[in-house]
C-alpha positions as CSV (number, residue, x, y, z in Angstrom):
1,M,-80.6,85.4,109.3
2,K,-84.0,84.5,111.0
3,V,-85.1,80.6,110.1
4,L,-86.8,79.2,112.4
5,V,-87.9,75.0,112.8
6,G,-91.1,75.3,110.4
7,A,-92.1,77.3,107.6
8,A,-95.3,79.0,109.4
9,I,-92.7,79.9,112.6
10,A,-90.4,81.3,109.7
11,V,-92.3,83.3,108.3
12,I,-94.2,85.0,111.3
13,A,-90.6,85.8,112.5
14,A,-89.7,87.7,109.2
15,I,-92.8,90.2,110.3
16,V,-90.2,91.4,112.8
17,L,-87.5,94.1,111.7
18,P,-84.5,92.4,112.1
19,L,-80.4,93.0,112.1
20,T,-80.2,92.0,108.3
21,A,-82.6,94.6,107.4
22,L,-81.2,97.2,109.2
23,A,-78.4,96.5,108.3
24,A,-79.4,96.8,104.2
25,V,-80.2,100.1,104.7
26,V,-76.7,101.4,106.1
27,L,-75.1,98.8,103.2
28,L,-72.7,101.1,102.5
29,D,-71.2,103.0,105.7
30,G,-68.0,104.0,105.4
31,D,-67.0,103.1,108.9
32,A,-67.3,99.3,109.1
33,K,-64.3,97.3,110.0
34,A,-64.7,95.7,106.5
35,A,-63.7,98.8,104.7
36,D,-60.2,98.3,106.5
37,A,-59.5,95.1,105.1
38,T,-57.7,95.0,102.0
39,D,-57.6,92.1,99.0
40,G,-55.3,89.0,100.0
41,G,-55.7,87.2,97.1
42,G,-57.8,83.7,96.6
43,G,-60.7,86.1,95.0
44,L,-61.9,87.9,98.5
45,Q,-61.3,91.7,99.5
46,G,-62.8,93.8,102.3
47,V,-63.3,91.7,105.0
48,P,-61.8,91.9,108.3
49,A,-58.9,89.4,109.1
50,E,-60.2,87.8,112.0
51,F,-63.2,86.7,109.5
52,R,-60.6,86.1,106.2
53,S,-59.3,82.2,107.1
54,W,-63.0,80.8,108.5
55,I,-64.6,82.7,105.0
56,L,-61.7,80.6,103.1
57,Q,-62.4,77.7,105.1
58,A,-65.9,77.6,104.9
59,D,-66.1,78.0,100.8
60,A,-63.2,75.3,100.4
61,A,-65.8,72.7,102.4
62,C,-68.4,73.3,99.7
63,P,-68.2,71.1,97.0
64,E,-71.2,73.7,94.9
65,P,-69.7,75.6,92.3
66,E,-72.2,79.2,93.0
67,M,-70.4,78.9,96.4
68,T,-67.7,81.9,96.5
69,P,-65.8,83.5,99.7
70,A,-67.5,86.7,98.1
71,L,-70.8,85.5,98.4
72,L,-70.8,84.3,102.3
73,A,-68.3,87.6,102.9
74,S,-71.2,89.7,101.0
75,Q,-73.5,87.9,103.1
76,L,-72.1,88.1,106.6
77,W,-72.1,92.3,106.1
78,A,-76.1,92.2,105.2
79,E,-76.3,90.2,108.2
80,S,-74.4,91.8,110.8
81,Q,-71.3,94.0,109.1
82,F,-68.9,91.9,110.6
83,K,-70.2,92.9,114.2
84,T,-69.9,90.1,117.4
85,T,-70.6,91.8,120.3
86,R,-74.0,90.6,121.7
87,S,-75.0,94.4,121.9
88,E,-74.4,95.3,118.4
89,A,-75.2,91.4,116.6
90,T,-78.5,90.6,118.2
91,S,-81.7,91.2,116.2
92,E,-85.0,91.8,117.4
93,A,-86.2,88.8,116.3
94,G,-83.5,87.0,118.7
95,A,-81.0,85.8,115.6
96,Q,-77.3,85.9,117.3
97,G,-73.4,86.6,116.3
98,P,-72.2,87.5,113.0
99,A,-73.9,84.8,110.9
100,Q,-77.4,85.5,112.9
101,F,-78.5,82.4,113.8
102,M,-81.6,81.7,115.4
103,P,-80.9,79.3,117.9
104,G,-83.4,76.7,117.4
105,T,-81.4,76.9,113.4
106,W,-78.1,76.6,115.5
107,V,-78.5,73.5,116.9
108,T,-78.9,72.0,113.7
109,W,-75.6,73.7,111.9
110,G,-73.3,75.1,115.1
111,R,-70.0,73.3,115.5
112,D,-67.1,73.9,117.6
113,A,-64.9,74.8,114.8
114,D,-62.4,76.6,116.5
115,G,-61.8,74.2,118.9
116,N,-62.2,75.9,122.3
117,G,-64.2,73.7,123.6
118,E,-68.4,75.1,123.0
119,A,-70.0,75.5,120.1
120,S,-71.1,78.9,119.7
121,P,-72.6,81.5,117.1
122,W,-70.7,84.1,118.6
123,D,-67.5,82.6,117.7
124,I,-66.5,83.6,114.5
125,G,-65.0,79.9,113.2
126,D,-68.0,78.7,114.6
127,A,-70.3,81.1,113.2
128,V,-69.0,81.3,109.7
129,T,-68.4,77.5,109.2
130,A,-71.7,76.7,110.0
131,Q,-73.0,79.7,108.1
132,G,-70.9,77.9,105.1
133,R,-72.7,74.8,105.8
134,M,-76.2,75.4,105.7
135,M,-75.8,77.8,102.4
136,C,-74.0,74.7,100.9
137,S,-76.8,72.9,101.8
138,L,-79.4,75.2,100.3
139,L,-77.5,75.6,97.4
140,K,-78.0,71.7,96.8
141,Q,-81.3,72.1,97.7
142,A,-81.9,74.6,95.3
143,K,-80.5,73.2,92.4
144,S,-82.7,69.9,93.0
145,S,-85.7,71.4,93.3
146,G,-86.4,72.3,89.8
147,Y,-87.5,76.3,90.6
148,G,-86.3,78.7,88.2
149,G,-84.0,81.6,88.7
150,D,-80.2,81.9,90.2
151,P,-79.8,79.0,92.6
152,R,-78.1,81.6,94.8
153,A,-80.8,83.7,95.6
154,L,-82.9,80.6,96.1
155,A,-80.5,79.9,98.8
156,L,-80.2,83.2,100.4
157,A,-84.4,83.3,100.2
158,G,-84.0,80.0,102.4
159,Y,-80.9,81.3,105.0
160,N,-83.6,84.7,105.5
161,A,-87.1,83.2,105.5
162,G,-87.0,79.1,106.1
163,W,-86.9,76.9,102.5
164,G,-90.4,76.6,103.4
165,A,-90.9,80.2,102.2
166,V,-89.5,79.5,99.0
167,E,-91.5,76.4,98.5
168,D,-94.8,78.5,99.0
169,Y,-93.9,81.2,96.2
170,R,-91.6,78.4,94.4
171,G,-88.8,80.9,93.8
172,V,-87.7,83.9,96.2
173,P,-91.1,85.3,97.8
174,P,-92.0,88.2,96.2
175,R,-91.9,92.4,97.4
176,S,-95.5,91.5,99.6
177,F,-93.6,88.8,101.8
178,A,-92.7,90.2,104.4
179,R,-92.5,93.7,104.0
180,G,-90.0,92.6,101.2
181,E,-87.2,91.9,103.9
182,T,-86.5,88.7,102.1
183,Y,-86.8,90.2,98.4
184,D,-84.4,92.7,99.7
185,Y,-82.0,90.7,101.2
186,V,-81.1,88.6,98.8
187,H,-80.7,91.4,95.9
188,D,-78.8,93.4,98.5
189,I,-76.4,90.6,99.0
190,L,-76.1,90.0,95.3
191,A,-75.6,93.0,94.3
192,E,-73.0,93.9,96.7
193,L,-70.4,90.7,95.6
194,P,-67.9,92.8,93.5
195,R,-67.2,94.9,96.9
196,F,-65.6,91.5,98.3
197,Q,-64.7,89.6,95.2
198,G,-60.7,90.2,94.9
199,S,-59.1,89.2,92.1
200,G,-57.3,86.2,92.4
201,L,-54.0,85.4,93.6
202,L,-52.3,84.0,90.7
203,E,-53.5,83.1,87.6
204,I,-52.7,79.6,87.1
205,S,-52.7,77.7,83.5
206,G,-52.2,74.0,82.5
207,S,-53.3,71.1,84.4
208,G,-51.5,68.0,86.3
209,S,-50.2,67.4,90.1
210,G,-48.3,71.0,90.2
211,P,-50.6,73.0,88.8
212,D,-53.5,71.7,90.8
213,A,-52.1,71.6,94.3
214,L,-50.8,75.4,93.1
215,R,-54.5,76.3,92.5
216,R,-55.7,74.6,95.9
217,A,-52.7,76.0,97.9
218,A,-53.3,79.6,96.3
219,A,-57.3,79.4,97.3
220,R,-55.9,79.6,100.7
221,A,-54.0,83.0,100.4
222,G,-54.3,85.2,103.6
223,T,-55.0,82.0,106.3
224,P,-52.6,82.7,109.4
225,Y,-49.5,81.0,109.5
226,S,-50.0,78.2,112.8
227,W,-46.9,76.4,113.8
228,G,-48.3,72.4,114.2
229,G,-51.6,73.4,112.5
230,G,-53.1,72.3,109.2
231,S,-54.0,69.1,107.9
232,P,-55.0,67.5,104.7
233,S,-58.2,68.6,105.7
234,G,-57.5,72.6,105.9
235,P,-56.2,74.5,108.9
236,T,-56.3,73.9,112.2
237,T,-54.8,75.6,115.4
238,G,-51.3,74.1,115.9
239,F,-49.2,74.4,119.0
240,C,-46.0,75.8,120.6
241,D,-43.0,73.6,121.5
242,G,-41.1,75.9,123.4
243,T,-39.5,77.9,120.7
244,N,-41.7,78.0,117.6
245,G,-45.4,78.9,117.7
246,Y,-44.9,82.1,120.3
247,L,-45.8,85.9,119.0
248,N,-45.0,88.7,121.5
249,G,-44.2,86.8,124.3
250,S,-47.3,84.2,124.5
251,C,-48.1,81.2,122.4
252,S,-50.0,82.3,119.1
253,A,-50.1,78.9,117.5
254,S,-53.0,77.6,120.0
255,S,-55.5,79.6,119.1
256,T,-54.4,80.5,115.6
257,V,-56.4,78.3,112.8
258,G,-53.9,78.4,110.1
259,F,-51.5,75.9,108.5
260,D,-47.4,76.0,108.7
261,C,-45.4,75.8,105.6
262,S,-45.1,71.9,105.0
263,S,-48.9,71.5,106.4
264,L,-49.8,73.9,103.1
265,V,-47.7,71.8,101.0
266,Q,-49.4,68.4,102.4
267,Y,-52.5,70.0,101.9
268,A,-52.3,71.1,98.5
269,Y,-51.2,68.2,96.5
270,W,-53.6,65.8,98.9
271,P,-55.1,63.5,98.1
272,S,-53.4,62.3,94.4
273,I,-49.8,62.4,95.9
274,Q,-49.6,62.2,100.0
275,L,-46.9,63.8,101.4
276,P,-45.3,63.3,105.0
277,R,-46.1,65.8,107.3
278,V,-42.9,67.7,108.1
279,A,-40.3,69.8,105.7
280,A,-37.0,67.8,105.7
281,A,-39.6,64.1,105.3
282,Q,-41.0,66.4,102.4
283,Y,-37.7,66.6,101.2
284,G,-36.6,62.8,101.5
285,A,-40.1,61.7,100.0
286,T,-39.2,63.7,96.5
287,S,-35.4,64.0,96.6
288,S,-35.0,61.5,93.6
289,R,-36.7,63.8,91.6
290,A,-34.3,66.6,92.1
291,V,-35.3,70.6,89.8
292,S,-32.5,72.5,88.7
293,R,-33.2,76.4,89.6
294,D,-33.6,76.9,85.9
295,A,-35.9,74.7,85.2
296,L,-38.6,75.3,87.6
297,K,-42.3,74.6,86.9
298,P,-45.4,75.7,88.7
299,G,-45.6,73.1,91.7
300,D,-42.3,72.5,92.5
301,L,-41.4,72.4,96.1
302,L,-38.2,74.4,97.2
303,F,-36.4,73.6,100.7
304,W,-34.2,75.5,102.7
305,S,-31.5,74.5,105.2
306,H,-29.2,74.5,107.8
307,G,-26.6,72.8,105.8
308,S,-27.8,69.5,105.0
309,S,-30.9,67.5,103.8
310,D,-31.6,66.7,108.0
311,S,-31.7,70.7,108.3
312,I,-34.3,71.8,106.6
313,Y,-36.3,74.0,107.9
314,H,-38.6,75.5,105.4
315,V,-40.6,74.6,102.4
316,A,-42.8,76.7,99.6
317,I,-44.0,76.0,96.4
318,Y,-43.2,76.9,93.0
319,A,-45.6,79.5,91.9
320,G,-43.9,81.3,88.6
321,D,-42.5,84.1,87.4
322,G,-39.9,83.5,89.9
323,N,-42.2,83.8,92.6
324,V,-43.2,81.1,95.6
325,L,-46.3,80.5,97.5
326,H,-46.0,79.8,101.1
327,A,-46.7,80.1,105.1
328,P,-43.7,82.3,106.4
329,R,-43.6,82.3,109.7
330,T,-45.8,82.8,112.9
331,G,-47.6,86.6,112.7
332,R,-47.3,86.1,109.0
333,V,-50.1,84.7,106.7
334,I,-49.7,82.6,103.3
335,E,-48.7,84.8,100.6
336,L,-46.7,85.5,97.6
337,Q,-43.2,86.7,97.5
338,P,-40.4,86.5,95.1
339,L,-38.1,83.0,95.3
340,T,-35.5,85.5,96.1
341,S,-36.0,86.9,99.3
342,A,-38.5,84.5,100.8
343,M,-35.9,83.1,102.7
344,P,-32.3,84.0,103.5
345,A,-30.5,83.5,100.2
346,G,-27.5,81.4,101.2
347,D,-30.2,78.9,103.0
348,Y,-31.7,77.8,99.9
349,F,-30.9,73.9,99.4
350,G,-32.9,72.8,96.2
351,A,-35.6,71.9,94.5
352,T,-37.7,68.7,94.0
353,R,-41.1,67.6,92.0
354,P,-43.8,65.6,93.5
């Protein structure tokens, strides 16, 4: 991205061949890290694991239906091919990081999303969530502008060249503008969308609190497990308590943005049903509406325990067809698994309907 403060400056900056233009030339480079990633559900595929949860988070934070994880992923690919080093992700125009923010624009959109104490265009979480906020704002602007055409195209053009250029042409600037850079940028990103569009993790029918909660949770498929992480607003870093949250001897949770099992459930049902934070308390809040195993419906909560309601240690959401959606443990991600093997069969405690 080469957006600068002021339309005139944006036009000047667009004359310089940027990193995004170079990326468009090698759009099908099979050596890119994106090719190493697989579809984790939630409508997104082909992105590096370290980008996935941030893309899903940025998408979920935007109410505009035109925003999708695949749109953000395709844009990131065009901007930087998911590169994050200063040598690989600095354009000749001075744009920085995987989302290619100019310093002046970063002041407006950059925040410390990953909680490391610094808002930096080089941090994946900070960059992707800033990209999402800016694109969300541009989509709103595009839809209220009265200009014809796909609002996604207008928003992408605004991201690349500045909204002033879109206003000047009352649409996406033509090939004659900036040697066709913005025109090609928009075309290439939209053309590459199918490459990043994964199938949804689940086909969820019906309405009501259960199916709605399942849809909300399924949109987070692939988000890492983080002990103590997650809130009704989305994934967060967690913490270690002396026993939980560790991976390979170090505290993984404190640097992992994600959910644990109960925060995912709380997030899924919030705000229509405001469940407590931990699994045992969620069972206590819903135990009056127990459900037998042969009567389960999508959205029901399933619990595992070491023997009593006070010893409940895990909760999952029933996804239909004998499967559950859950955040299993440190080192794993939110995923779909058979009920029979999601947790030790002998620990299954029961199910409830919020």
